[in-house]
C-alpha positions as semicolon CSV with decimal commas, in nm:
position;residue;x (nm);y (nm);z (nm)
1;X;7,977;-3,333;-0,869
2;X;7,755;-3,052;-0,962
3;X;7,791;-2,848;-1,269
4;X;7,806;-2,464;-1,274
5;X;7,496;-2,456;-1,500
6;X;7,300;-2,649;-1,246
7;X;7,388;-2,397;-0,977
8;X;7,275;-2,108;-1,198
9;X;6,947;-2,287;-1,270
10;X;6,885;-2,345;-0,901
11;X;6,964;-1,979;-0,825
12;X;6,726;-1,861;-1,098
13;X;6,454;-2,091;-0,968
14;X;6,507;-1,968;-0,613
15;X;6,489;-1,606;-0,737
16;X;6,157;-1,674;-0,913
17;X;6,024;-1,843;-0,600
18;X;6,130;-1,543;-0,386
19;X;5,949;-1,298;-0,623
20;X;5,634;-1,510;-0,621
21;X;5,654;-1,534;-0,242
22;X;5,690;-1,153;-0,209
23;X;5,391;-1,088;-0,438
24;X;5,183;-1,346;-0,258
25;X;5,283;-1,209;0,082
26;X;5,197;-0,849;-0,015
27;X;4,857;-0,960;-0,150
28;X;4,782;-1,152;0,168
29;X;4,876;-0,844;0,373
30;X;4,647;-0,621;0,166
31;X;4,360;-0,868;0,199
32;X;4,412;-0,900;0,574
33;X;4,423;-0,522;0,614
34;X;4,103;-0,484;0,414
35;X;3,925;-0,756;0,612
36;X;4,034;-0,601;0,940
37;X;3,924;-0,257;0,825
38;X;4,276;-0,119;0,836
39;X;4,275;0,258;0,781
40;X;4,555;0,245;0,525
41;X;4,369;-0,009;0,313
42;X;4,048;0,195;0,343
43;X;4,234;0,509;0,242
44;X;4,362;0,328;-0,068
45;X;4,004;0,225;-0,152
46;X;3,884;0,581;-0,096
47;X;4,148;0,716;-0,330
48;X;4,043;0,465;-0,596
49;X;3,672;0,541;-0,572
50;X;3,709;0,914;-0,518
51;X;3,567;0,899;-0,166
52;X;3,773;1,095;0,081
53;X;3,632;1,004;0,422
54;X;3,841;1,264;0,594
55;X;3,728;1,546;0,368
56;X;3,563;1,841;0,546
57;X;3,246;1,839;0,331
58;X;3,171;1,468;0,379
59;X;2,997;1,500;0,716
60;X;2,789;1,796;0,609
61;X;2,686;1,609;0,293
62;X;2,581;1,310;0,501
63;X;2,396;1,536;0,744
64;X;2,213;1,705;0,458
65;X;2,125;1,368;0,306
66;X;2,003;1,242;0,645
67;X;1,790;1,555;0,697
68;X;1,649;1,527;0,345
69;X;1,555;1,160;0,392
70;X;1,409;1,225;0,737
71;X;1,201;1,514;0,603
72;X;1,090;1,304;0,306
73;X;0,976;1,015;0,526
74;X;0,805;1,255;0,766
75;X;0,601;1,400;0,477
76;X;0,516;1,052;0,350
77;X;0,402;0,948;0,698
78;X;0,192;1,261;0,735
79;X;0,024;1,203;0,399
80;X;-0,042;0,837;0,483
81;X;-0,193;0,945;0,816
82;X;-0,423;1,196;0,647
83;X;-0,534;0,935;0,394
84;X;-0,605;0,676;0,663
85;X;-0,796;0,935;0,867
86;X;-1,010;1,021;0,568
87;X;-1,080;0,654;0,504
88;X;-1,179;0,599;0,867
89;X;-1,406;0,904;0,863
90;X;-1,570;0,796;0,537
91;X;-1,619;0,443;0,672
92;X;-1,776;0,577;0,991
93;X;-2,014;0,796;0,787
94;X;-2,104;0,501;0,568
95;X;-2,175;0,282;0,871
96;X;-2,407;0,544;1,024
97;X;-2,589;0,602;0,695
98;X;-2,623;0,230;0,634
99;X;-2,774;0,171;0,981
100;X;-3,023;0,451;0,925
101;X;-3,126;0,351;0,575
102;X;-3,125;-0,028;0,577
103;X;-3,454;-0,064;0,767
104;X;-3,628;0,205;0,564
105;X;-3,499;0,057;0,238
106;X;-3,609;-0,291;0,345
107;X;-3,960;-0,168;0,428
108;X;-3,981;0,026;0,100
109;X;-3,880;-0,284;-0,096
110;X;-4,127;-0,496;0,097
111;X;-4,415;-0,256;0,022
112;X;-4,320;-0,245;-0,347
113;X;-4,289;-0,622;-0,370
114;X;-4,614;-0,705;-0,189
115;X;-4,821;-0,447;-0,377
116;X;-4,673;-0,564;-0,711
117;X;-4,744;-0,926;-0,628
118;X;-5,103;-0,855;-0,524
119;X;-5,165;-0,626;-0,821
120;X;-5,044;-0,893;-1,063
121;X;-5,295;-1,151;-0,935
122;X;-5,597;-1,227;-1,150
123;X;-5,907;-1,026;-1,057
124;X;-6,094;-1,339;-0,941
125;X;-5,819;-1,413;-0,685
126;X;-5,804;-1,048;-0,573
127;X;-6,181;-1,062;-0,510
128;X;-6,136;-1,371;-0,293
129;X;-5,850;-1,213;-0,094
130;X;-6,009;-0,868;-0,066
131;X;-6,390;-0,898;-0,097
132;X;-6,442;-0,525;-0,032
133;X;-6,398;-0,322;-0,351
134;X;-6,272;-0,021;-0,157
135;X;-5,982;-0,227;-0,020
136;X;-5,896;-0,350;-0,368
137;X;-5,905;0,009;-0,492
138;X;-5,673;0,123;-0,208
139;X;-5,433;-0,160;-0,291
140;X;-5,428;-0,056;-0,657
141;X;-5,374;0,312;-0,563
142;X;-5,091;0,215;-0,325
143;X;-4,929;0,003;-0,597
144;X;-4,953;0,290;-0,846
145;X;-4,812;0,548;-0,603
146;X;-4,526;0,321;-0,498
147;X;-4,423;0,255;-0,858
148;X;-4,442;0,621;-0,959
149;X;-4,153;0,694;-0,721
150;X;-3,820;0,575;-0,856
151;X;-3,553;0,427;-0,631
152;X;-3,341;0,744;-0,671
153;X;-3,637;0,964;-0,576
154;X;-3,712;0,746;-0,275
155;X;-3,350;0,775;-0,164
156;X;-3,362;1,153;-0,200
157;X;-3,686;1,168;0,002
158;X;-3,523;0,961;0,275
159;X;-3,216;1,185;0,274
160;X;-3,434;1,497;0,302
161;X;-3,630;1,346;0,591
162;X;-3,307;1,274;0,782
163;X;-3,181;1,630;0,733
164;X;-3,508;1,779;0,864
165;X;-3,506;1,568;1,180
C-alpha cells in the first residue's frame, strides 16, 4: 500500500498549495476592493502615498486651489479680452484710414506717374502732344512740384488735411 513518506510528501504539497491559494485569494480580494473603490483599499493607498482624504485640511486646501485656479483663469480671460478688443479697435481704425487714403494715394500716384512719363518724352514728341508752349511749361512745373514732395511729406499733408476737416 502506501508508504508513510508518501503521505508526508502529499501533506507537504497540500500545505504549499493551501498557502499559495491563501496568498492568491488575498491578492484577488485586494484587487477587487481597489477596482470597486472600496474605502478600506483607498485608505490603504492614502496611507501609502501620504494622502489622508479624511483629514480636516484637505477640503480647505482643495477649495484654496480651486479659488486660485479660478482667479488665474479669470485674469487670463480678462487679459485675452483686452488684447482682442485692442486688436479690433486697431483694425477698425486701419480700415477707416485705408478707405480715406486709398483714393487720394491712387490719385497722387497717377499724377506723379503721368507727369513723369510726359516729362521724360523727347521734346519733339512733347511739342506734338502739347503745341502750346505755356501748356508744356505748366506740365514741367507740375512735374517738378510733384517730385519735390516726398511720399512721407505727402502722407503728412493728407493727415493734416483730414484733421482740419
